C-alpha positions in Angstrom: 0.0 0.0 0.0 1.3 3.4 -0.9 0.9 6.3 1.6 0.8 9.8 0.2 1.3 12.7 2.7 -0.6 15.5 1.0 -1.9 15.9 -2.5 1.5 16.8 -4.0 2.7 13.2 -3.7 -0.4 11.7 -5.5 0.5 10.5 -9.0 -1.8 10.8 -12.0 -3.5 7.4 -12.1 -3.8 6.4 -15.8 -7.3 5.0 -15.5 -8.4 7.0 -12.5 -9.3 6.0 -8.9 -12.1 4.9 -6.7 -11.9 7.2 -3.7 -13.3 6.6 -0.2 -13.4 9.7 2.0 -13.6 9.6 5.8 -11.7 9.7 9.1 -11.8 5.9 9.4 -10.8 6.0 13.1 -11.1 2.5 14.4 -11.9 0.9 11.0 -15.1 -0.5 12.4 -17.8 -2.6 10.8 -19.3 0.5 9.0 -16.0 1.5 7.6 -15.4 -2.0 6.3 -18.5 -1.8 4.2 -17.1 1.3 2.6 -13.8 -0.3 2.0 -15.3 -3.4 0.5 -17.3 -1.2 -1.9 -14.2 0.6 -3.2 -12.4 -2.6 -3.7 -15.3 -4.1 -5.6 -15.6 -1.0 -7.8 -11.8 -0.9 -8.4 -11.7 -4.5 -9.5 -14.8 -4.1 -11.7 -13.6 -1.0 -13.5 -9.9 -1.4 -13.3 -9.4 1.7 -11.1 -6.9 2.4 -8.2 -8.5 1.8 -4.8 -7.7 5.0 -2.8 -8.6 6.3 0.6 -8.6 10.0 1.6 -8.3 10.4 5.3 -7.6 13.2 7.7 -5.1 13.6 10.6 -5.6 15.0 13.2 -9.3 14.6 13.6 -11.4 17.4 12.0 -12.9 18.3 15.3 -9.3 19.0 16.6 -8.4 21.0 13.5 -11.3 23.3 13.9 -10.7 23.6 17.7 -14.3 22.7 18.4 -13.6 19.7 20.7 -10.9 17.3 21.8 -11.6 13.9 20.4 -9.7 10.9 21.7 -8.8 8.7 18.8 -9.4 4.9 18.8 -6.2 4.3 16.8 -2.9 5.9 16.2 -2.3 7.0 12.6 0.0 4.0 12.2 -2.6 1.6 13.4 -5.2 3.2 11.0 -2.8 2.8 8.1 -2.0 -0.8 9.1 -5.8 -1.5 9.2 -6.3 0.0 5.7 -3.4 -2.0 4.4 -4.9 -5.2 5.8 -8.3 -4.4 4.2 -6.6 -4.4 0.8 -6.5 -0.7 0.0 -3.9 0.2 -2.6 -3.2 3.8 -1.5 -4.0 6.3 1.3 -3.8 10.1 1.1 -3.3 11.6 4.6 -4.0 15.3 4.9 -4.4 17.8 7.8 -7.6 19.8 7.8 -6.0 23.3 7.9 -8.0 26.5 7.8 -7.6 26.7 4.0 -9.0 23.2 3.4 -11.9 23.8 5.8 -12.9 26.9 3.8 -13.2 25.0 0.6 -16.7 25.1 -0.9 -18.5 21.9 -1.7 -17.8 22.5 -5.4 -14.1 23.2 -4.8 -13.8 20.0 -2.8 -15.5 17.9 -5.5 -13.7 19.6 -8.4 -10.2 20.5 -7.1 -9.7 17.7 -4.6 -11.7 14.6 -5.8 -11.5 15.2 -9.5 -8.3 17.2 -10.2 -6.0 16.0 -7.4 -7.2 12.4 -6.8 -8.5 11.6 -10.3 -11.7 10.1 -9.0 -13.8 8.0 -11.4 -16.0 6.8 -8.5 -16.4 8.1 -4.9 -17.6 6.1 -2.0 -18.8 7.7 1.3 -21.1 7.0 4.2 -24.7 8.1 4.0 -24.1 10.8 6.7 -21.0 12.2 5.0 -20.7 16.0 5.1 -18.2 18.2 3.3 -17.5 21.8 2.2 -17.3 24.9 4.3 -19.2 24.5 7.6 -20.1 21.0 6.5 -22.9 22.4 4.4 -23.0 19.7 1.7 -24.0 16.1 1.9 -24.5 13.0 -0.4 -27.2 14.7 -2.5 -24.9 17.6 -3.3 -21.9 15.3 -3.9 -24.0 13.2 -6.3 -25.1 16.3 -8.3 -21.5 17.6 -8.4 -20.3 14.1 -9.5 -22.7 14.1 -12.5 -21.3 17.5 -13.5 -17.7 16.6 -13.1 -17.8 13.1 -14.3 -17.5 10.7 -11.4 -20.0 8.4 -9.8 -21.1 8.6 -6.1 -21.9 5.7 -3.9 -23.3 6.1 -0.4 -22.8 3.1 1.9 -25.7 2.7 4.4 -24.8 2.6 8.1 -24.3 -0.8 9.8 -26.3 -1.6 12.9 -25.5 -3.7 15.9 -28.3 -4.6 18.4 -30.3 -1.7 17.1 -27.5 0.9 17.3 -25.7 2.5 14.4 -22.0 1.5 14.5 -19.9 4.6 14.8 -16.5 5.7 16.1 -18.2 7.9 18.7 -20.2 4.9 20.0 -17.0 2.8 20.3 -15.2 5.6 22.1 -18.2 5.8 24.5 -18.1 2.0 25.2 -14.3 2.0 25.7 -14.5 4.9 28.1 -16.8 2.6 30.2 -14.4 -0.2 29.9 -16.9 -2.2 27.9 -14.3 -3.9 25.7 -16.6 -6.8 24.7 -19.1 -4.4 23.2 -16.3 -2.6 21.5 -15.2 -5.9 20.0 -18.7 -6.4 18.5 -18.6 -2.9 16.9 -15.1 -3.1 15.6 -15.3 -6.7 14.4 -12.1 -7.5 16.3 -10.7 -6.8 19.8 -9.7 -3.3 20.8 -6.0 -3.0 20.6 -3.3 -0.7 21.9 0.4 -0.8 21.0 3.5 0.2 22.8 7.0 -0.5 24.0 7.8 -2.5 27.2 9.6 -0.2 29.6 11.1 -0.6 33.1 8.5 0.0 35.8 8.7 0.0 39.6 8.9 -3.9 39.8 5.9 -3.9 42.2 4.3 -6.8 40.4 7.4 -8.9 40.7 7.6 -8.2 44.4 3.9 -9.3 44.7 4.7 -12.5 42.8 3.0 -11.4 39.6 5.7 -9.7 37.4 4.3 -7.4 34.7 5.3 -5.9 31.4 4.8 -2.1 31.7 3.7 -0.8 28.3 4.3 2.8 27.2 1.8 3.5 24.5 0.8 6.4 22.3 -2.8 5.2 22.2 -5.2 7.8 23.5 -8.0 5.6 24.8 -7.1 3.3 27.7 -10.0 1.4 29.2 -9.8 1.4 33.0 -9.8 -1.8 35.0 -8.5 -5.3 35.0 -8.8 -7.3 31.8 -8.2 -10.6 30.1 -5.8 -9.7 27.3 -3.7 -11.1 24.5 -0.2 -9.7 24.3 1.1 -10.0 20.7 4.8 -9.7 19.9 6.5 -10.1 16.6 6.6 -13.8 17.1 4.1 -14.9 19.7 0.6 -14.3 21.0 0.7 -14.5 24.8 -2.3 -14.9 27.1 -2.2 -12.2 29.8 -4.0 -10.2 32.5 -3.7 -6.5 32.2 -4.3 -3.7 34.8 -5.0 -0.2 33.4 -5.0 2.1 36.3 -3.1 4.1 38.9 -2.4 1.5 41.6 -4.5 3.0 44.4 -3.4 0.5 47.0 0.1 2.0 46.8 -1.1 5.6 46.5 -0.4 5.8 42.7 -1.6 8.7 40.6 -0.2 8.1 37.1 -2.2 5.9 34.7 -0.2 2.9 33.8 -0.7 -0.3 31.6 0.7 -3.4 33.2 0.3 -6.8 31.7 1.1 -10.0 33.6 1.9 -12.7 30.9 0.7 -16.2 31.7 3.1 -19.1 31.2 5.9 -16.9 30.1 9.3 -16.1 31.7 11.1 -14.4 28.9 12.3 -10.8 28.9 10.2 -8.3 26.9 12.0 -5.1 27.8 12.4 -2.8 24.8 10.1 -4.9 22.6 6.9 -3.7 20.9 3.8 -5.3 22.1 0.2 -5.2 20.8 -2.3 -5.6 23.6 -5.8 -6.9 22.7 -8.6 -6.5 25.2 -10.8 -9.5 25.4 -12.9 -9.3 28.6 -13.2 -7.0 31.6 -12.7 -8.8 34.9 -13.4 -6.0 37.3 -12.7 -2.3 38.2 -9.5 -1.3 39.9 -9.9 -0.6 43.6 -7.9 0.1 46.7 -7.1 -2.9 49.0 -6.4 -2.6 52.7 -3.3 -4.8 52.7 -0.9 -6.2 50.1 -2.1 -9.7 51.0 -5.6 -8.8 50.0 -4.4 -7.4 46.7 -2.3 -10.5 46.1 -5.3 -12.8 46.8 -7.4 -10.8 44.3 -4.7 -10.9 41.6 -4.5 -14.7 42.1 -8.3 -14.9 41.5 -7.9 -12.7 38.4 -5.2 -14.9 37.0 -7.2 -18.0 37.7 -10.2 -16.5 35.8 -7.9 -15.6 32.9 -6.5 -19.1 32.8 -10.0 -20.5 32.6 -10.8 -18.0 29.7 -7.8 -19.3 27.8 -8.4 -22.9 28.9 -4.9 -23.2 30.4 -4.0 -25.8 32.9 -2.7 -24.9 36.4 
């Protein structure tokens, strides 16, 4: 997959492109319908499958609100690559871009810069200055400019429309199993294993302390899968501040089951599978150790591991 940082890097595709436009944060079930559609059209018409995405989030660019992202940009690109997309154009939504009229976006961006022969968006897609235009306007402009427009209907799960905002809401509650349903895969963070305070080792449950750039960290104790370059390791992860010891800084600590190797300095992907409980303060270290032992036993049952 080719990644183009800005429009100047985008080549002139000889036969044109099928362009999907959106934030694609999380690459959830709804996003996948859009991506499946551009791949289908690209194969049918011999066009280049291209995604136009924005970073940082448009809400941040306009200073309207601070949105915590489900994925880092690297994770988003990895997900798009895995979906089979051939190219991604990443652009920041600066003031000049936000001021483009709907016609300028359709003509200068989609047609002239991205060589769109077909455009795929979600039904609720908005564009142009102050988000004044929607699918109806894009369809009309497409007819004038010579590209087709396809609106992908929203995907529902248990009566709710799947969206990045809904996933953020569920993750903020620690509801990782619901997030898995909406994403179509477990929620995942990624980071480097760093040296911690070795408190887990003292308690008899050594942990890998993971420093991550991911912005959404579900709070609590979870059954997780720690994925390295070569292994997938069952684990129990605490995301919290360690209130029993008076901690205040949010940390991610994964206790790897049936593993004694050294992970320091290695990149680990941590997939959240099930929430076991909320973090709480214990009166004694022994009470905490007893609870951790119960957490580990439950995780072992989840993975069907022997004692």
